[in-house]
Every structure is written in structure tokens, then in C-alpha cells.
NUKETOR-12996 format. One record per residue: y, x, z of N, C-alpha, C, O, CB in turn; residue number from 1; residue in three letters. Coordinates in steps of 0.1 Angstrom, whole numbers. Glycine has a CB too. Example, Ala and Ser with C-alpha at 12.3 -4.5 7.8 and 13.67 -1.06 7.14 Angstrom:
<rs>
{r {-57 132 78} {-45 123 78} {-33 132 78} {-33 142 85} {-45 113 90} 1 'ALA'}
{r {-22 128 71} {-11 137 71} {0 129 79} {11 134 80} {-6 141 57} 2 'SER'}
</rs>
This chain:
<rs>
{r {-14 10 -2} {2 4 -4} {13 9 2} {22 1 3} {3 -10 1} 1 'MET'}
{r {15 18 6} {26 25 6} {23 38 -9} {34 41 -13} {26 31 24} 2 'SER'}
{r {17 42 -14} {19 46 -30} {26 35 -36} {37 39 -42} {6 49 -40} 3 'TRP'}
{r {23 19 -37} {26 9 -46} {45 10 -44} {53 13 -53} {18 -9 -41} 4 'ILE'}
{r {49 7 -28} {60 13 -20} {70 22 -27} {80 19 -33} {54 21 -10} 5 'ILE'}
{r {63 35 -25} {69 49 -30} {71 46 -45} {81 52 -50} {59 62 -28} 6 'ALA'}
{r {63 39 -55} {62 42 -68} {75 23 -73} {81 17 -82} {38 43 -73} 7 'VAL'}
{r {74 22 -67} {87 8 -67} {100 12 -63} {111 7 -67} {83 -7 -55} 8 'ILE'}
{r {99 23 -54} {118 26 -47} {116 34 -63} {121 29 -72} {123 39 -25} 9 'THR'}
{r {107 50 -65} {115 50 -70} {116 46 -88} {122 54 -96} {119 61 -64} 10 'LEU'}
{r {110 37 -93} {112 32 -102} {129 23 -98} {138 22 -106} {98 24 -105} 11 'THR'}
{r {128 21 -89} {139 16 -89} {151 30 -85} {154 35 -96} {138 5 -79} 12 'LEU'}
{r {155 32 -80} {166 45 -81} {167 49 -94} {178 48 -99} {164 58 -72} 13 'ALA'}
{r {154 57 -104} {153 58 -119} {159 45 -124} {164 48 -134} {137 60 -124} 14 'GLY'}
{r {160 37 -123} {169 22 -132} {178 27 -129} {185 34 -138} {169 3 -128} 15 'LEU'}
{r {182 27 -114} {201 27 -111} {206 39 -116} {217 38 -120} {207 26 -94} 16 'ALA'}
{r {201 55 -117} {205 63 -126} {208 61 -135} {220 63 -138} {202 69 -128} 17 'VAL'}
{r {201 58 -142} {201 48 -161} {204 38 -158} {193 33 -159} {186 44 -172} 18 'VAL'}
{r {211 30 -155} {220 25 -150} {234 31 -152} {241 28 -162} {218 25 -139} 19 'ALA'}
{r {237 41 -141} {249 44 -138} {251 54 -150} {263 54 -153} {251 49 -122} 20 'PHE'}
{r {242 65 -162} {246 68 -171} {250 59 -180} {258 65 -187} {238 75 -175} 21 'LEU'}
{r {249 49 -183} {245 41 -196} {262 36 -194} {270 35 -203} {230 27 -197} 22 'ALA'}
{r {265 35 -179} {279 27 -176} {294 41 -184} {305 39 -190} {280 25 -150} 23 'VAL'}
{r {287 52 -182} {290 63 -182} {298 64 -198} {309 65 -202} {277 71 -179} 24 'ARG'}
{r {282 64 -203} {282 64 -221} {288 49 -227} {287 49 -239} {265 66 -228} 25 'VAL'}
{r {292 40 -224} {295 25 -223} {318 26 -225} {325 22 -234} {287 17 -201} 26 'LEU'}
{r {322 33 -213} {328 37 -206} {339 55 -218} {351 59 -217} {316 39 -192} 27 'ARG'}
{r {331 59 -223} {332 72 -230} {335 65 -242} {344 70 -249} {320 82 -230} 28 'ALA'}
{r {324 51 -247} {328 47 -261} {337 45 -264} {342 46 -275} {324 40 -267} 29 'ALA'}
{r {342 40 -254} {353 34 -258} {367 33 -256} {375 24 -259} {352 27 -257} 30 'ALA'}
{r {371 47 -250} {378 57 -246} {374 69 -261} {384 76 -264} {373 61 -230} 31 'GLU'}
{r {367 70 -266} {362 73 -282} {373 63 -293} {382 68 -300} {342 66 -286} 32 'LEU'}
{r {371 48 -292} {373 39 -300} {389 40 -299} {395 44 -308} {366 25 -298} 33 'GLY'}
{r {396 37 -289} {408 39 -288} {414 56 -287} {425 58 -281} {412 29 -276} 34 'ARG'}
{r {409 63 -289} {414 79 -291} {410 79 -309} {418 85 -316} {402 93 -278} 35 'GLU'}
{r {401 74 -312} {401 71 -330} {413 60 -337} {415 62 -349} {384 64 -334} 36 'VAL'}
{r {420 48 -327} {429 45 -332} {440 52 -331} {448 53 -340} {430 36 -329} 37 'ASP'}
{r {441 56 -323} {455 67 -321} {457 77 -331} {466 85 -335} {454 76 -308} 38 'ARG'}
{r {447 75 -333} {447 94 -344} {448 85 -364} {452 90 -374} {420 110 -341} 39 'ALA'}
{r {443 75 -361} {445 65 -375} {455 62 -369} {453 52 -376} {435 53 -381} 40 'GLN'}
{r {466 59 -363} {475 50 -366} {486 70 -370} {494 68 -379} {480 34 -351} 41 'GLY'}
{r {485 82 -366} {489 86 -363} {486 95 -375} {494 105 -376} {489 87 -353} 42 'ARG'}
{r {476 93 -386} {476 97 -397} {480 87 -407} {480 88 -419} {465 103 -399} 43 'LEU'}
{r {482 79 -399} {482 71 -414} {498 74 -422} {496 76 -434} {480 51 -411} 44 'GLU'}
{r {510 74 -417} {521 76 -422} {516 88 -432} {518 86 -444} {531 79 -412} 45 'PRO'}
{r {511 100 -429} {511 111 -432} {505 103 -449} {511 101 -460} {500 123 -420} 46 'VAL'}
{r {489 100 -443} {486 98 -455} {490 89 -473} {486 91 -484} {479 96 -449} 47 'ARG'}
{r {500 79 -466} {506 76 -474} {517 86 -485} {522 87 -496} {509 66 -468} 48 'VAL'}
{r {517 90 -473} {536 107 -488} {523 113 -491} {524 121 -501} {556 128 -474} 49 'LEU'}
{r {508 111 -486} {504 118 -498} {502 115 -509} {503 122 -519} {498 122 -497} 50 'PHE'}
{r {498 105 -507} {491 93 -519} {507 93 -526} {506 95 -538} {484 71 -511} 51 'GLY'}
{r {525 91 -521} {533 90 -529} {538 104 -535} {547 102 -543} {542 82 -523} 52 'GLU'}
{r {535 115 -534} {536 128 -534} {526 129 -551} {531 131 -563} {529 135 -517} 53 'ARG'}
{r {512 127 -546} {506 135 -555} {500 121 -563} {488 118 -565} {493 148 -548} 54 'THR'}
{r {508 115 -565} {511 101 -571} {508 103 -595} {502 99 -605} {533 97 -564} 55 'ALA'}
{r {520 111 -589} {524 122 -599} {516 122 -614} {516 120 -626} {520 137 -591} 56 'THR'}
{r {508 130 -596} {503 142 -602} {487 135 -610} {481 141 -619} {502 155 -587} 57 'VAL'}
{r {481 120 -603} {473 119 -604} {474 106 -618} {464 99 -622} {468 118 -590} 58 'ARG'}
{r {490 104 -624} {491 100 -638} {491 82 -635} {489 73 -643} {475 108 -650} 59 'GLY'}
{r {494 80 -618} {496 68 -616} {516 68 -613} {526 75 -612} {483 63 -602} 60 'GLN'}
{r {513 54 -614} {529 45 -621} {532 46 -604} {525 42 -595} {528 24 -632} 61 'ARG'}
{r {545 51 -606} {557 51 -593} {559 32 -589} {568 26 -595} {578 60 -600} 62 'ASP'}
{r {553 28 -583} {550 16 -573} {567 15 -565} {574 5 -566} {535 22 -560} 63 'GLU'}
{r {572 26 -557} {585 23 -554} {598 20 -559} {607 16 -553} {588 30 -549} 64 'SER'}
{r {598 23 -575} {607 16 -585} {603 0 -586} {591 -4 -586} {606 25 -601} 65 'VAL'}
{r {613 -7 -586} {612 -23 -589} {607 -28 -603} {598 -36 -605} {627 -30 -587} 66 'PRO'}
{r {616 -20 -616} {606 -20 -630} {592 -15 -632} {585 -22 -640} {611 -12 -639} 67 'GLU'}
{r {586 0 -624} {576 5 -620} {568 -3 -616} {557 0 -620} {578 14 -613} 68 'GLY'}
{r {568 -16 -607} {558 -20 -588} {553 -33 -599} {559 -41 -605} {572 -26 -566} 69 'ALA'}
{r {541 -30 -598} {521 -38 -604} {519 -39 -591} {520 -31 -582} {505 -28 -616} 70 'TYR'}
{r {513 -54 -593} {503 -55 -580} {486 -51 -583} {479 -59 -589} {503 -73 -575} 71 'ASP'}
{r {484 -44 -580} {470 -40 -577} {460 -49 -583} {454 -49 -593} {468 -40 -564} 72 'ARG'}
{r {460 -56 -572} {455 -68 -565} {450 -81 -586} {441 -88 -591} {475 -77 -550} 73 'ASP'}
{r {462 -76 -588} {465 -90 -603} {460 -81 -613} {452 -86 -620} {485 -95 -609} 74 'GLN'}
{r {462 -73 -613} {461 -58 -625} {440 -64 -626} {433 -69 -636} {467 -31 -610} 75 'GLU'}
{r {437 -60 -611} {417 -49 -613} {410 -65 -615} {398 -67 -617} {406 -35 -588} 76 'THR'}
{r {423 -82 -614} {415 -95 -615} {417 -102 -628} {413 -113 -631} {418 -106 -603} 77 'ALA'}
{r {429 -90 -640} {431 -95 -655} {413 -89 -660} {404 -94 -666} {448 -85 -665} 78 'ARG'}
{r {417 -75 -652} {399 -69 -663} {385 -80 -663} {381 -89 -657} {390 -52 -654} 79 'ARG'}
{r {383 -74 -669} {363 -84 -681} {353 -77 -671} {349 -66 -675} {357 -75 -705} 80 'PRO'}
{r {350 -82 -663} {338 -83 -656} {329 -72 -665} {317 -70 -662} {333 -100 -656} 81 'ALA'}
</rs>
């Protein structure tokens, strides 16, 4: 009988350790998600600026000029499938 109590006690202790570590992992994952969102927010203006500066190299129209502006969604909708 004492062996059964010892096994149950060790099992519960092991589950407590696993639960504690699971909570730590979930907290770290949430913190990582916030950090990724923050980094993405900081990099977005740089990505847009890079796209604007390299648009002429890639031969795209200048969308900042009203005469050259166009809607990409409408342009792709007009293309035959």
C-alpha cells in the first residue's frame, strides 16, 4: 500500500512540475508574440520606404503621383484567368 501512495505522490509532483513549466512556456510565447508585433510595427515604415525607392528599379509605376496612380486590385481583376 505504501508503494501505491509513493507512486501517486511522485506522479502528482511530476504533473505539478510539468504544469509549472507549461505556464512558463505559454507566458514566453505570449511575450514573443508581443515582441514580434512590436518589431513588425517598427519595420513596416522601412519596408514601405524600401518599396518606394526600388519601384523604379523594378519598373513599376509611381503610385504617389495622381496621374500614375492605379488600383492593383482592379488591375488584377481585369486580367483574364
